[in-house]
C-alpha positions as CSV (number, residue, x, y, z in Angstrom):
1,M,-10.6,-25.9,-17.8
2,N,-7.8,-23.4,-17.6
3,T,-6.0,-24.1,-14.5
4,T,-3.2,-21.2,-14.9
5,P,-5.4,-18.7,-12.6
6,R,-5.5,-21.7,-10.0
7,C,-1.7,-22.1,-10.3
8,T,-0.4,-18.8,-10.5
9,V,-2.7,-17.8,-6.7
10,A,-1.5,-21.5,-5.4
11,T,2.2,-20.5,-6.2
12,L,1.9,-17.0,-5.0
13,A,0.5,-18.6,-1.8
14,L,3.6,-20.9,-1.3
15,T,5.9,-17.8,-2.2
16,L,4.5,-15.8,0.7
17,I,4.5,-18.9,3.2
18,A,8.1,-19.4,2.2
19,V,8.9,-16.0,2.6
20,T,7.2,-15.3,6.3
21,A,9.3,-18.9,7.0
22,L,12.4,-17.1,6.2
23,T,11.9,-14.0,7.4
24,G,10.7,-14.8,10.7
25,C,8.1,-13.5,12.7
26,S,9.6,-9.7,13.2
27,A,9.5,-8.9,9.8
28,V,5.8,-10.2,9.2
29,S,4.6,-8.0,12.4
30,T,6.9,-5.2,10.4
31,I,5.2,-5.6,7.3
32,L,1.5,-6.6,8.7
33,Q,1.1,-4.9,12.4
34,K,3.1,-1.9,11.1
35,E,5.5,-2.4,14.6
36,K,8.9,-3.3,15.0
37,T,11.0,-4.1,18.3
38,G,14.6,-3.5,19.2
39,E,16.9,-4.3,21.9
40,Y,20.0,-2.6,22.9
41,A,23.0,-3.3,25.2
42,D,23.5,-0.1,26.6
43,V,23.2,3.7,25.4
44,T,25.8,3.8,22.7
45,A,23.8,0.8,21.1
46,L,20.8,2.9,21.4
47,E,22.1,5.8,19.5
48,D,21.3,3.4,16.6
49,W,17.3,3.4,17.6
50,D,15.7,5.4,15.0
51,G,13.4,6.7,17.9
52,N,14.6,9.9,20.3
53,A,13.9,9.5,24.2
54,P,16.1,12.2,25.9
55,W,15.1,11.2,29.4
56,V,17.0,7.6,29.2
57,P,19.6,7.6,31.7
58,S,23.5,7.5,30.7
59,D,23.5,4.0,32.7
60,A,20.7,2.4,31.1
61,T,21.3,-0.8,30.0
62,D,19.0,-4.1,28.2
63,I,17.2,-1.2,26.9
64,R,14.3,-2.6,24.9
65,T,11.9,-1.1,22.3
66,H,8.4,-2.1,20.6
67,E,7.0,1.0,18.5
68,S,5.2,1.4,15.4
69,T,6.9,1.8,12.1
70,D,6.4,5.6,11.8
71,G,7.7,6.0,15.4
72,K,5.2,8.2,16.6
73,V,3.9,5.4,19.3
74,A,6.5,3.7,21.4
75,V,7.4,2.0,24.7
76,L,11.0,1.4,26.3
77,L,11.8,-0.4,28.9
78,L,15.5,-0.2,30.1
79,D,17.2,-1.3,33.5
80,S,18.7,1.8,35.4
81,A,20.0,2.6,38.9
82,A,19.9,6.4,37.9
83,D,17.3,9.0,39.0
84,L,15.5,10.8,35.9
85,D,17.1,14.1,35.2
86,A,14.9,17.0,37.2
87,A,15.8,19.2,33.9
88,L,14.2,16.7,31.8
89,C,11.6,15.2,33.7
90,T,9.1,16.1,36.4
91,E,6.6,14.0,38.5
92,V,2.9,14.3,37.5
93,D,-0.6,12.2,37.9
94,R,-0.5,9.4,35.7
95,E,-3.3,10.4,32.9
96,S,-2.0,8.4,30.3
97,A,-1.1,4.6,29.5
98,P,1.0,3.2,27.0
99,A,-0.4,2.0,23.5
100,F,1.7,-1.3,23.2
101,S,3.1,-3.7,25.8
102,I,6.5,-5.3,26.3
103,E,7.3,-8.2,28.7
104,G,8.5,-7.3,31.6
105,A,7.2,-4.0,32.2
106,P,4.9,-3.1,34.9
107,N,1.0,-2.6,35.1
108,V,0.4,1.3,34.5
109,F,-2.8,0.8,36.1
110,K,-1.4,0.4,39.1
111,T,0.6,3.4,39.1
112,D,-0.5,6.7,40.3
113,R,2.5,8.8,39.8
114,V,4.6,9.2,37.0
115,F,7.4,11.3,35.2
116,A,6.4,13.7,32.3
117,C,9.6,13.9,30.3
118,G,8.7,15.9,27.1
119,D,6.6,13.6,25.0
120,W,7.2,10.5,27.0
121,T,5.7,9.5,30.5
122,V,7.8,7.0,32.1
123,A,7.3,4.9,35.0
124,P,9.7,3.3,37.6
125,T,10.3,-0.3,37.6
126,K,11.7,-2.7,39.9
127,D,15.3,-2.4,37.9
128,G,14.6,0.6,36.0
129,W,12.4,2.5,34.1
130,Y,9.5,1.9,31.7
131,G,8.3,5.0,29.0
132,W,5.7,5.7,26.4
133,T,5.2,8.1,23.8
134,P,2.9,9.6,23.1
135,N,1.7,10.9,26.3
136,D,-1.5,12.9,27.3
137,P,-1.5,16.7,26.4
138,D,-2.0,17.2,30.5
139,E,1.2,15.9,31.0
140,K,3.3,17.2,28.6
141,K,2.7,20.1,29.5
142,Q,3.9,19.7,32.9
143,S,7.1,18.5,31.8
144,P,10.0,20.8,32.3
145,T,10.9,20.4,28.3
146,A,7.0,21.0,27.4
């Protein structure tokens, strides 16, 4: 009986387990679930992010992202004492909800009014703002930057 195929499968399985253990959960999530997360100390650090969220206030800190690896679906949670820029965002009835969750974010289903900021919908939090994209087309068309 030839055991080479069994040995090859076993070796591949052990290699996958070892790679998973060495790279950590974040890399596994990126590869298998096609999702990634990021943490940025402030707006300057956020410039390293591949995404685009022009509504983020300039005083934003403790910025956390969770997004699809293609960048089409994302959530962003941040601390900020600033109001959103009225040239970018306007208050509307909430018609969308985030596709991803992020620890510490508010339950948007308890929020009736949000801000439409182009492709993003943004809800206030206790310490700042929580945004998600894509938003509902009806929200987007009410945005000053639509």
